[in-house]
N, CA, C and O atoms as a GROMACS GRO file, in nm:
protein
  412
    1MET      N    1   0.054  -0.138  -0.013
    1MET     CA    2   0.057  -0.008  -0.009
    1MET      C    3   0.104   0.109  -0.014
    1MET      O    4   0.200   0.134   0.057
    2THR      N    5   0.046   0.218  -0.106
    2THR     CA    6   0.164   0.383  -0.100
    2THR      C    7   0.139   0.452  -0.006
    2THR      O    8   0.020   0.481   0.003
    3HIS      N    9   0.201   0.491   0.068
    3HIS     CA   10   0.214   0.589   0.182
    3HIS      C   11   0.168   0.756   0.070
    3HIS      O   12   0.219   0.798  -0.033
    4ARG      N   13   0.045   0.813   0.161
    4ARG     CA   14   0.027   0.933   0.112
    4ARG      C   15  -0.005   1.008   0.225
    4ARG      O   16  -0.057   0.961   0.327
    5ASP      N   17   0.034   1.151   0.202
    5ASP     CA   18   0.075   1.219   0.291
    5ASP      C   19  -0.040   1.358   0.267
    5ASP      O   20  -0.045   1.405   0.153
    6PRO      N   21  -0.126   1.419   0.375
    6PRO     CA   22  -0.249   1.475   0.334
    6PRO      C   23  -0.210   1.619   0.264
    6PRO      O   24  -0.095   1.659   0.282
    7PRO      N   25  -0.268   1.671   0.213
    7PRO     CA   26  -0.290   1.780   0.107
    7PRO      C   27  -0.227   1.899   0.179
    7PRO      O   28  -0.293   1.943   0.272
    8GLY      N   29  -0.103   1.961   0.150
    8GLY     CA   30  -0.072   2.106   0.237
    8GLY      C   31   0.056   2.089   0.303
    8GLY      O   32   0.106   2.194   0.344
    9ILE      N   33   0.129   1.970   0.324
    9ILE     CA   34   0.223   1.962   0.389
    9ILE      C   35   0.358   2.005   0.262
    9ILE      O   36   0.393   1.963   0.152
   10ILE      N   37   0.404   2.123   0.370
   10ILE     CA   38   0.542   2.151   0.246
   10ILE      C   39   0.641   2.034   0.222
   10ILE      O   40   0.666   1.982   0.114
   11ALA      N   41   0.708   1.992   0.379
   11ALA     CA   42   0.825   1.892   0.328
   11ALA      C   43   0.751   1.778   0.379
   11ALA      O   44   0.666   1.811   0.462
   12PRO      N   45   0.757   1.621   0.348
   12PRO     CA   46   0.698   1.518   0.398
   12PRO      C   47   0.816   1.459   0.554
   12PRO      O   48   0.912   1.509   0.612
   13HIS      N   49   0.755   1.361   0.565
   13HIS     CA   50   0.826   1.353   0.678
   13HIS      C   51   0.948   1.258   0.627
   13HIS      O   52   0.930   1.158   0.558
   14ILE      N   53   1.096   1.312   0.679
   14ILE     CA   54   1.185   1.211   0.648
   14ILE      C   55   1.213   1.092   0.717
   14ILE      O   56   1.199   1.095   0.839
   15PRO      N   57   1.250   0.984   0.663
   15PRO     CA   58   1.320   0.859   0.778
   15PRO      C   59   1.423   0.919   0.813
   15PRO      O   60   1.507   0.983   0.749
   16ALA      N   61   1.410   0.889   0.946
   16ALA     CA   62   1.534   0.896   1.053
   16ALA      C   63   1.683   0.848   1.008
   16ALA      O   64   1.783   0.900   1.057
   17ASP      N   65   1.692   0.720   0.889
   17ASP     CA   66   1.821   0.669   0.915
   17ASP      C   67   1.878   0.726   0.790
   17ASP      O   68   1.996   0.737   0.758
   18ALA      N   69   1.723   0.777   0.697
   18ALA     CA   70   1.791   0.882   0.582
   18ALA      C   71   1.856   1.011   0.619
   18ALA      O   72   1.960   1.063   0.577
   19TYR      N   73   1.777   1.047   0.698
   19TYR     CA   74   1.816   1.187   0.783
   19TYR      C   75   1.980   1.126   0.813
   19TYR      O   76   2.077   1.164   0.748
   20ARG      N   77   1.984   1.035   0.914
   20ARG     CA   78   2.115   1.070   0.999
   20ARG      C   79   2.238   1.016   0.854
   20ARG      O   80   2.332   1.094   0.839
   21ARG      N   81   2.237   0.926   0.782
   21ARG     CA   82   2.299   0.917   0.666
   21ARG      C   83   2.332   1.026   0.616
   21ARG      O   84   2.452   1.041   0.595
   22ALA      N   85   2.252   1.124   0.585
   22ALA     CA   86   2.276   1.218   0.468
   22ALA      C   87   2.335   1.356   0.577
   22ALA      O   88   2.366   1.465   0.529
   23ASP      N   89   2.341   1.334   0.692
   23ASP     CA   90   2.391   1.435   0.807
   23ASP      C   91   2.548   1.371   0.822
   23ASP      O   92   2.653   1.429   0.794
   24THR      N   93   2.538   1.272   0.858
   24THR     CA   94   2.706   1.198   0.878
   24THR      C   95   2.790   1.185   0.719
   24THR      O   96   2.910   1.212   0.714
   25THR      N   97   2.738   1.154   0.632
   25THR     CA   98   2.826   1.187   0.481
   25THR      C   99   2.803   1.336   0.429
   25THR      O  100   2.896   1.380   0.361
   26GLY      N  101   2.695   1.419   0.449
   26GLY     CA  102   2.685   1.543   0.436
   26GLY      C  103   2.630   1.583   0.289
   26GLY      O  104   2.650   1.688   0.227
   27ALA      N  105   2.560   1.480   0.253
   27ALA     CA  106   2.498   1.430   0.091
   27ALA      C  107   2.357   1.515   0.133
   27ALA      O  108   2.317   1.498   0.248
   28PRO      N  109   2.286   1.598   0.053
   28PRO     CA  110   2.167   1.644   0.060
   28PRO      C  111   2.045   1.573   0.004
   28PRO      O  112   2.025   1.521  -0.106
   29VAL      N  113   1.978   1.584   0.099
   29VAL     CA  114   1.815   1.530   0.133
   29VAL      C  115   1.724   1.557  -0.013
   29VAL      O  116   1.647   1.653  -0.006
   30VAL      N  117   1.726   1.494  -0.121
   30VAL     CA  118   1.651   1.494  -0.205
   30VAL      C  119   1.502   1.513  -0.193
   30VAL      O  120   1.460   1.414  -0.252
   31ILE      N  121   1.419   1.567  -0.160
   31ILE     CA  122   1.232   1.562  -0.154
   31ILE      C  123   1.198   1.554  -0.285
   31ILE      O  124   1.251   1.644  -0.350
   32VAL      N  125   1.126   1.475  -0.351
   32VAL     CA  126   1.038   1.475  -0.479
   32VAL      C  127   0.898   1.490  -0.408
   32VAL      O  128   0.883   1.424  -0.305
   33VAL      N  129   0.816   1.554  -0.442
   33VAL     CA  130   0.661   1.567  -0.416
   33VAL      C  131   0.623   1.605  -0.551
   33VAL      O  132   0.649   1.695  -0.630
   34HIS      N  133   0.517   1.450  -0.543
   34HIS     CA  134   0.470   1.490  -0.715
   34HIS      C  135   0.301   1.541  -0.612
   34HIS      O  136   0.243   1.513  -0.506
   35HIS      N  137   0.281   1.658  -0.777
   35HIS     CA  138   0.202   1.698  -0.781
   35HIS      C  139   0.125   1.737  -0.896
   35HIS      O  140   0.189   1.795  -0.984
   36THR      N  141   0.016   1.721  -0.913
   36THR     CA  142  -0.063   1.768  -1.036
   36THR      C  143  -0.159   1.906  -1.040
   36THR      O  144  -0.259   1.914  -0.969
   37ASP      N  145  -0.118   2.008  -1.129
   37ASP     CA  146  -0.220   2.115  -1.116
   37ASP      C  147  -0.338   2.041  -1.179
   37ASP      O  148  -0.318   1.936  -1.241
   38PRO      N  149  -0.472   2.099  -1.162
   38PRO     CA  150  -0.604   2.063  -1.244
   38PRO      C  151  -0.603   2.105  -1.309
   38PRO      O  152  -0.525   2.198  -1.289
   39THR      N  153  -0.665   2.115  -1.459
   39THR     CA  154  -0.653   2.163  -1.588
   39THR      C  155  -0.779   2.248  -1.572
   39THR      O  156  -0.861   2.228  -1.483
   40GLY      N  157  -0.792   2.357  -1.675
   40GLY     CA  158  -0.926   2.398  -1.665
   40GLY      C  159  -0.940   2.497  -1.522
   40GLY      O  160  -0.837   2.502  -1.454
   41ARG      N  161  -1.034   2.557  -1.483
   41ARG     CA  162  -1.102   2.631  -1.441
   41ARG      C  163  -1.217   2.599  -1.339
   41ARG      O  164  -1.332   2.591  -1.384
   42PRO      N  165  -1.194   2.576  -1.187
   42PRO     CA  166  -1.283   2.486  -1.146
   42PRO      C  167  -1.437   2.522  -1.159
   42PRO      O  168  -1.438   2.632  -1.214
   43LEU      N  169  -1.518   2.498  -1.143
   43LEU     CA  170  -1.665   2.470  -1.137
   43LEU      C  171  -1.716   2.578  -1.038
   43LEU      O  172  -1.825   2.636  -1.050
   44ARG      N  173  -1.634   2.598  -0.946
   44ARG     CA  174  -1.719   2.714  -0.859
   44ARG      C  175  -1.697   2.872  -0.910
   44ARG      O  176  -1.763   2.966  -0.865
   45HIS      N  177  -1.579   2.884  -1.024
   45HIS     CA  178  -1.608   3.016  -1.090
   45HIS      C  179  -1.682   3.049  -1.192
   45HIS      O  180  -1.695   3.156  -1.251
   46TYR      N  181  -1.742   2.921  -1.212
   46TYR     CA  182  -1.870   2.961  -1.325
   46TYR      C  183  -2.004   2.966  -1.208
   46TYR      O  184  -2.097   3.033  -1.252
   47LEU      N  185  -2.025   2.919  -1.096
   47LEU     CA  186  -2.130   2.914  -1.050
   47LEU      C  187  -2.199   3.065  -0.980
   47LEU      O  188  -2.318   3.085  -0.960
   48PHE      N  189  -2.078   3.166  -0.949
   48PHE     CA  190  -2.174   3.278  -0.949
   48PHE      C  191  -2.219   3.384  -1.074
   48PHE      O  192  -2.322   3.448  -1.054
   49PRO      N  193  -2.157   3.403  -1.184
   49PRO     CA  194  -2.232   3.410  -1.296
   49PRO      C  195  -2.354   3.344  -1.326
   49PRO      O  196  -2.458   3.406  -1.349
   50ILE      N  197  -2.343   3.215  -1.326
   50ILE     CA  198  -2.492   3.129  -1.365
   50ILE      C  199  -2.557   3.220  -1.265
   50ILE      O  200  -2.623   3.307  -1.322
   51ALA      N  201  -2.561   3.229  -1.095
   51ALA     CA  202  -2.620   3.256  -0.991
   51ALA      C  203  -2.695   3.408  -1.002
   51ALA      O  204  -2.815   3.428  -0.981
   52VAL      N  205  -2.593   3.508  -1.039
   52VAL     CA  206  -2.646   3.646  -1.101
   52VAL      C  207  -2.764   3.600  -1.213
   52VAL      O  208  -2.880   3.603  -1.173
   53ALA      N  209  -2.742   3.564  -1.326
   53ALA     CA  210  -2.818   3.558  -1.432
   53ALA      C  211  -2.931   3.487  -1.427
   53ALA      O  212  -3.025   3.523  -1.498
   54GLY      N  213  -2.946   3.364  -1.338
   54GLY     CA  214  -3.056   3.314  -1.302
   54GLY      C  215  -3.129   3.415  -1.190
   54GLY      O  216  -3.252   3.409  -1.180
   55ALA      N  217  -3.064   3.495  -1.119
   55ALA     CA  218  -3.165   3.586  -1.030
   55ALA      C  219  -3.238   3.658  -1.088
   55ALA      O  220  -3.358   3.669  -1.062
   56GLY      N  221  -3.136   3.760  -1.236
   56GLY     CA  222  -3.183   3.807  -1.292
   56GLY      C  223  -3.350   3.792  -1.402
   56GLY      O  224  -3.448   3.863  -1.425
   57ALA      N  225  -3.297   3.647  -1.446
   57ALA     CA  226  -3.395   3.602  -1.521
   57ALA      C  227  -3.533   3.596  -1.501
   57ALA      O  228  -3.627   3.622  -1.576
   58ILE      N  229  -3.525   3.542  -1.344
   58ILE     CA  230  -3.630   3.511  -1.233
   58ILE      C  231  -3.692   3.674  -1.200
   58ILE      O  232  -3.814   3.694  -1.202
   59GLY      N  233  -3.620   3.754  -1.179
   59GLY     CA  234  -3.667   3.858  -1.176
   59GLY      C  235  -3.729   3.968  -1.249
   59GLY      O  236  -3.827   4.034  -1.214
   60ILE      N  237  -3.642   3.980  -1.378
   60ILE     CA  238  -3.756   4.003  -1.495
   60ILE      C  239  -3.894   3.907  -1.526
   60ILE      O  240  -4.003   3.964  -1.515
   61PHE      N  241  -3.892   3.789  -1.557
   61PHE     CA  242  -3.998   3.720  -1.524
   61PHE      C  243  -4.138   3.806  -1.400
   61PHE      O  244  -4.259   3.820  -1.419
   62GLY      N  245  -4.061   3.843  -1.291
   62GLY     CA  246  -4.162   3.852  -1.224
   62GLY      C  247  -4.210   4.032  -1.208
   62GLY      O  248  -4.302   4.070  -1.136
   63LEU      N  249  -4.146   4.100  -1.272
   63LEU     CA  250  -4.199   4.195  -1.330
   63LEU      C  251  -4.258   4.200  -1.423
   63LEU      O  252  -4.341   4.291  -1.414
   64VAL      N  253  -4.266   4.120  -1.564
   64VAL     CA  254  -4.339   4.092  -1.642
   64VAL      C  255  -4.459   4.028  -1.571
   64VAL      O  256  -4.575   4.068  -1.577
   65ALA      N  257  -4.420   3.938  -1.514
   65ALA     CA  258  -4.604   3.942  -1.462
   65ALA      C  259  -4.696   4.041  -1.398
   65ALA      O  260  -4.813   4.064  -1.430
   66ALA      N  261  -4.612   4.107  -1.281
   66ALA     CA  262  -4.680   4.180  -1.238
   66ALA      C  263  -4.725   4.288  -1.329
   66ALA      O  264  -4.833   4.343  -1.305
   67PHE      N  265  -4.658   4.323  -1.424
   67PHE     CA  266  -4.735   4.475  -1.533
   67PHE      C  267  -4.820   4.350  -1.607
   67PHE      O  268  -4.908   4.419  -1.657
   68LEU      N  269  -4.843   4.254  -1.635
   68LEU     CA  270  -4.944   4.233  -1.705
   68LEU      C  271  -5.044   4.204  -1.598
   68LEU      O  272  -5.154   4.246  -1.635
   69ALA      N  273  -5.049   4.148  -1.476
   69ALA     CA  274  -5.160   4.124  -1.378
   69ALA      C  275  -5.174   4.295  -1.360
   69ALA      O  276  -5.296   4.312  -1.352
   70LEU      N  277  -5.114   4.416  -1.352
   70LEU     CA  278  -5.147   4.536  -1.333
   70LEU      C  279  -5.291   4.626  -1.456
   70LEU      O  280  -5.391   4.696  -1.440
   71LEU      N  281  -5.180   4.537  -1.619
   71LEU     CA  282  -5.261   4.589  -1.711
   71LEU      C  283  -5.424   4.488  -1.719
   71LEU      O  284  -5.524   4.523  -1.783
   72ASP      N  285  -5.414   4.383  -1.649
   72ASP     CA  286  -5.534   4.287  -1.661
   72ASP      C  287  -5.652   4.359  -1.563
   72ASP      O  288  -5.771   4.358  -1.597
   73PHE      N  289  -5.597   4.431  -1.421
   73PHE     CA  290  -5.685   4.462  -1.348
   73PHE      C  291  -5.739   4.604  -1.392
   73PHE      O  292  -5.852   4.642  -1.364
   74ALA      N  293  -5.665   4.663  -1.448
   74ALA     CA  294  -5.689   4.843  -1.499
   74ALA      C  295  -5.808   4.796  -1.610
   74ALA      O  296  -5.915   4.857  -1.610
   75ALA      N  297  -5.785   4.685  -1.705
   75ALA     CA  298  -5.902   4.700  -1.794
   75ALA      C  299  -5.997   4.604  -1.723
   75ALA      O  300  -6.112   4.628  -1.759
   76HIS      N  301  -5.989   4.506  -1.636
   76HIS     CA  302  -6.144   4.530  -1.542
   76HIS      C  303  -6.226   4.612  -1.476
   76HIS      O  304  -6.348   4.604  -1.460
   77THR      N  305  -6.104   4.738  -1.416
   77THR     CA  306  -6.204   4.837  -1.363
   77THR      C  307  -6.258   4.887  -1.482
   77THR      O  308  -6.379   4.864  -1.488
   78ALA      N  309  -6.204   4.961  -1.602
   78ALA     CA  310  -6.230   5.012  -1.702
   78ALA      C  311  -6.375   4.986  -1.742
   78ALA      O  312  -6.463   5.065  -1.774
   79ALA      N  313  -6.376   4.833  -1.728
   79ALA     CA  314  -6.553   4.759  -1.825
   79ALA      C  315  -6.591   4.750  -1.699
   79ALA      O  316  -6.687   4.673  -1.705
   80ALA      N  317  -6.578   4.777  -1.601
   80ALA     CA  318  -6.678   4.766  -1.487
   80ALA      C  319  -6.711   4.930  -1.450
   80ALA      O  320  -6.826   4.924  -1.407
   81ILE      N  321  -6.682   5.029  -1.447
   81ILE     CA  322  -6.707   5.166  -1.406
   81ILE      C  323  -6.795   5.200  -1.600
   81ILE      O  324  -6.886   5.282  -1.614
   82ALA      N  325  -6.734   5.108  -1.728
   82ALA     CA  326  -6.792   5.196  -1.836
   82ALA      C  327  -6.950   5.144  -1.807
   82ALA      O  328  -7.052   5.211  -1.821
   83GLY      N  329  -6.936   4.974  -1.752
   83GLY     CA  330  -7.078   4.906  -1.746
   83GLY      C  331  -7.192   4.976  -1.656
   83GLY      O  332  -7.313   4.963  -1.676
   84ALA      N  333  -7.132   5.053  -1.551
   84ALA     CA  334  -7.195   5.134  -1.450
   84ALA      C  335  -7.257   5.254  -1.493
   84ALA      O  336  -7.371   5.293  -1.470
   85ALA      N  337  -7.147   5.319  -1.572
   85ALA     CA  338  -7.217   5.468  -1.576
   85ALA      C  339  -7.286   5.440  -1.664
   85ALA      O  340  -7.375   5.520  -1.634
   86GLY      N  341  -7.333   5.379  -1.776
   86GLY     CA  342  -7.433   5.337  -1.843
   86GLY      C  343  -7.398   5.469  -1.984
   86GLY      O  344  -7.304   5.547  -1.969
   87PRO      N  345  -7.464   5.476  -2.081
   87PRO     CA  346  -7.451   5.604  -2.201
   87PRO      C  347  -7.406   5.725  -2.148
   87PRO      O  348  -7.462   5.750  -2.041
   88ILE      N  349  -7.326   5.809  -2.184
   88ILE     CA  350  -7.303   5.926  -2.192
   88ILE      C  351  -7.353   6.032  -2.275
   88ILE      O  352  -7.318   6.015  -2.392
   89GLY      N  353  -7.424   6.137  -2.258
   89GLY     CA  354  -7.482   6.196  -2.381
   89GLY      C  355  -7.444   6.394  -2.358
   89GLY      O  356  -7.446   6.460  -2.254
   90ILE      N  357  -7.410   6.436  -2.505
   90ILE     CA  358  -7.350   6.586  -2.435
   90ILE      C  359  -7.423   6.657  -2.636
   90ILE      O  360  -7.390   6.639  -2.753
   91GLY      N  361  -7.517   6.727  -2.570
   91GLY     CA  362  -7.600   6.825  -2.633
   91GLY      C  363  -7.626   6.719  -2.747
   91GLY      O  364  -7.584   6.748  -2.859
   92GLY      N  365  -7.688   6.605  -2.730
   92GLY     CA  366  -7.816   6.518  -2.783
   92GLY      C  367  -7.732   6.398  -2.846
   92GLY      O  368  -7.778   6.290  -2.884
   93ILE      N  369  -7.612   6.436  -2.850
   93ILE     CA  370  -7.526   6.325  -2.868
   93ILE      C  371  -7.490   6.212  -2.783
   93ILE      O  372  -7.421   6.238  -2.685
   94GLY      N  373  -7.528   6.078  -2.806
   94GLY     CA  374  -7.511   5.978  -2.678
   94GLY      C  375  -7.410   5.894  -2.749
   94GLY      O  376  -7.402   5.871  -2.870
   95LEU      N  377  -7.306   5.839  -2.615
   95LEU     CA  378  -7.200   5.769  -2.671
   95LEU      C  379  -7.212   5.650  -2.566
   95LEU      O  380  -7.171   5.683  -2.454
   96ARG      N  381  -7.253   5.533  -2.575
   96ARG     CA  382  -7.244   5.379  -2.548
   96ARG      C  383  -7.123   5.356  -2.496
   96ARG      O  384  -7.039   5.354  -2.586
   97LEU      N  385  -7.072   5.335  -2.374
   97LEU     CA  386  -6.930   5.310  -2.322
   97LEU      C  387  -6.944   5.148  -2.317
   97LEU      O  388  -6.846   5.076  -2.340
   98ALA      N  389  -7.066   5.096  -2.286
   98ALA     CA  390  -7.070   4.958  -2.302
   98ALA      C  391  -7.182   4.862  -2.321
   98ALA      O  392  -7.284   4.897  -2.261
   99ARG      N  393  -7.191   4.757  -2.383
   99ARG     CA  394  -7.308   4.719  -2.425
   99ARG      C  395  -7.376   4.634  -2.310
   99ARG      O  396  -7.310   4.565  -2.232
  100GLY      N  397  -7.529   4.648  -2.306
  100GLY     CA  398  -7.553   4.561  -2.272
  100GLY      C  399  -7.601   4.435  -2.249
  100GLY      O  400  -7.562   4.395  -2.358
  101LYS      N  401  -7.670   4.305  -2.185
  101LYS     CA  402  -7.631   4.155  -2.176
  101LYS      C  403  -7.729   4.177  -2.337
  101LYS      O  404  -7.675   4.141  -2.441
  102HIS      N  405  -7.850   4.229  -2.339
  102HIS     CA  406  -7.969   4.159  -2.429
  102HIS      C  407  -7.944   4.317  -2.552
  102HIS      O  408  -8.041   4.361  -2.614
  103THR      N  409  -7.858   4.356  -2.560
  103THR     CA  410  -7.840   4.491  -2.671
  103THR      C  411  -7.736   4.430  -2.790
  103THR      O  412  -7.702   4.501  -2.885
   0.00000   0.00000   0.00000
């Protein structure tokens, strides 16, 4: 089974016999660290722009829905007022704002 050190260790453990041998002979101790960099950008770099774009899209959908609800309410209010007011006449000219049910 291969020995693996946890990530973040700058210099792995040097066995005592290798250290003593290097100390007595004066030879340098060479530490080889196998490290591979991941290729490409991590996924978390894309998460923030996608979240901002999604929130903006949901906000635009909400704004459009509120505007359509306001227009619907205004149309129903205008129809109710026109139906309740009946015909409007000025100087013998009559204007009927809404038709009756049987007309």
